[in-house]
N, C-alpha and C positions, 0 to 999 in steps of 0.2 A: 137511784138514791144518791149516788155520788154527785150528779149534776145539781140536785137540790141543795146539798151541803155546800157546794161551790158557790151557788148563787147566794145562799144565806151568808156565807163568809164575806163575799164581795159586798153585799149590802151592809153588813156590820162594819166594814172598813170604809166604804165610800160615803155612806150617809153621814157619819160623824164628821168626816173631813169636809163635806159640803156645808153642813150645818154650822160646825164650829169654825170653819175657815172664814166665815163672814163676820167674825167678832174682832173688834179692835179695842184695845184698852190701854190705860196708863194708871200708874200710882204716883205720878209726879207732875200732875197738872198744876198750873200756876194760876192762882186767883189773886187779884188785887182789889182793894177798895180805897176810894179817896173821898173824904168828907170834909176837906179843908175849906176855910173861908179866908179871904184876904185879911192881912194884918194880924192874924193869929197863928199859933203854932200848928204845924202840919198835922193833920189827922188822916193817916194813911197806914195801910198794912199790906203785907204780902203773905200768901200761903202757898208753899211749894209741895204740899202733900195731898192734893185733891186726887181722888180716884175717879175715873170715868170709863164708861163702856159704851161702845157704839155697835149696834147691829147693822152691818152694811146692807143686809138684805131688806130691812124694813125702814131704815133711817131713824130708828128709835135710839135715844141717848139717855144715859143716866149719869149723874155726877154726884159725888158725895165729898163734902169738905169737913174735916174735923175743925171745929171752931177754935180750939186751942192751938191750931197750926198757924194762925195769923200772927205775924211778927211785926212789931212796931219799932221805930227808931228809939223811942223813949220807953223804958221798962215800966214806969209807973202808968203810962197810958195803956200799955198792954194789960197790966193788972186790972185797971178800971174797966177796960173793955170786957175782960173775962168775968169779973165779979159783978159789976153793976149793970152793964148794958146787954151784952150777949148772954149773960148768965150761963156760961158754958158748963157749969156743974149740972144744971137742970136741962139745958138744951145743947148737948155736946156736938151736934152735927147740923149741917145745912145740906139739903138735897135738892136736886133738880131732876125731874123726869119729863122728857118731852120727845118731840119728833121733828126731824128736819124735813121740811116740805120739798117734794120733788127730788129727793136724794137718790143719786145713782152713782155708786162708787166707780163704775166702769167709765164714767164720763169725767172723772176728776183728773186734773193735771197738776203740774207744778205751779201753774198760774192760779192764784186763788179765785174762786167763784163766790158770789154773794148768794147765800141761801137763807131762807127764813126758818128759824127754830121757834116753836111754840111749845110751852109746857108749864109745869107747876113747880114753883120755887117754894120750898118749905124751910123757914127760918124762924127761930125763936118760938116754935110751936104753931106758927101760922102759915097758911099756904096761899099763894097768890099766883095768878096766871101771868106768865111773862112771854113776850114776843120779842125776838131780836133778829137782826140780820147779821149772820156770821160770815166770815171769810174762810172758805174751806179749800184746801189743796191736798194733793197726794204726790208723794215721791217714794217709789219703791213700795215697801210694806208699811209706810207711815202716812196717816191722815192727820193733817194739822188744822185745828179750828181756832180761830181767834175772833173776839168780838167784845162788845161792852154794852151795858144797859144801866138804867138808873132805877133805884128803889127809894122809897121813903121809909125811914125807921118806924114811923107811926103805923104804917100798913102792917107791920109785923109786931105790934104792941111793944116796941122798944121805946121806953120813955127816956127823954133827954131832959134833965132838970133845967129849970128856967135860968139858973145861975150860969150855966155854960151853954145854953141853947144858941147864943149868938156866935159861939166859937166852932159850931158844927153845922155843916151845910144841911139844908132841908132835904136835899136829894143826894143820895150816896151813889157815886159812880162805881160800878163793878166791872172789871175787865177780866178776861180769861184767855189763856193760851194752853191748849191741850194738844199734845203730840201723842196720838194713839197708834199703837203698833199691833200688827197682826200676831 
C-alpha cells in the first residue's frame, strides 16, 4: 500500500510539471498597426498589453489584445479609433487562435527560424483565417516571436467614411513582438 501511495504522489507531482512546464506566456506582448498613406497624417498605433500563451508541446498559440490598449500619437485619432472604427465599447478585444506548423521547442535556438502560423483572427466581431511566417527564437526560458501581416478593414466590417478613406490605407499592416516566458 505504501508503494501505491508513493507512485500516486509522484504522478501528482510529475504530471503537472510536465504538462504545465510546456506553457509559455506573456501579458506584455507588443502589437502595432500602420494604416498611413503618403502626404497625410500618420495613422499608426501601438499596444503593449497583449496577452499570449503558447503550448510548446502542440505549437498552439492564443493572443488576446484589449482594443483600448492601442495608443496613437494624436489623442483625437485614438478617440475616433475607439468610438467610430473599432467600436471598442461593443468589441473590446481582438483575438487570434492558431497553430505553428512544425513547431519543436527543442530545436529552437537564439537564431530566429521562419515558421508558418495559421489561425483565426477575430476583430470587430468578425473572424478571418490568417497565415503568417513568423521569426521564432529561444534563449533560456524565453521564446520570442515576431512577424507581420496585412488585413483589410472591410474584411472585419470596419467602415471607413468616404470623406477620410483617401487618408487611410486599404490594407493595414499589423506587426507583433511576443516575448513568451515559461
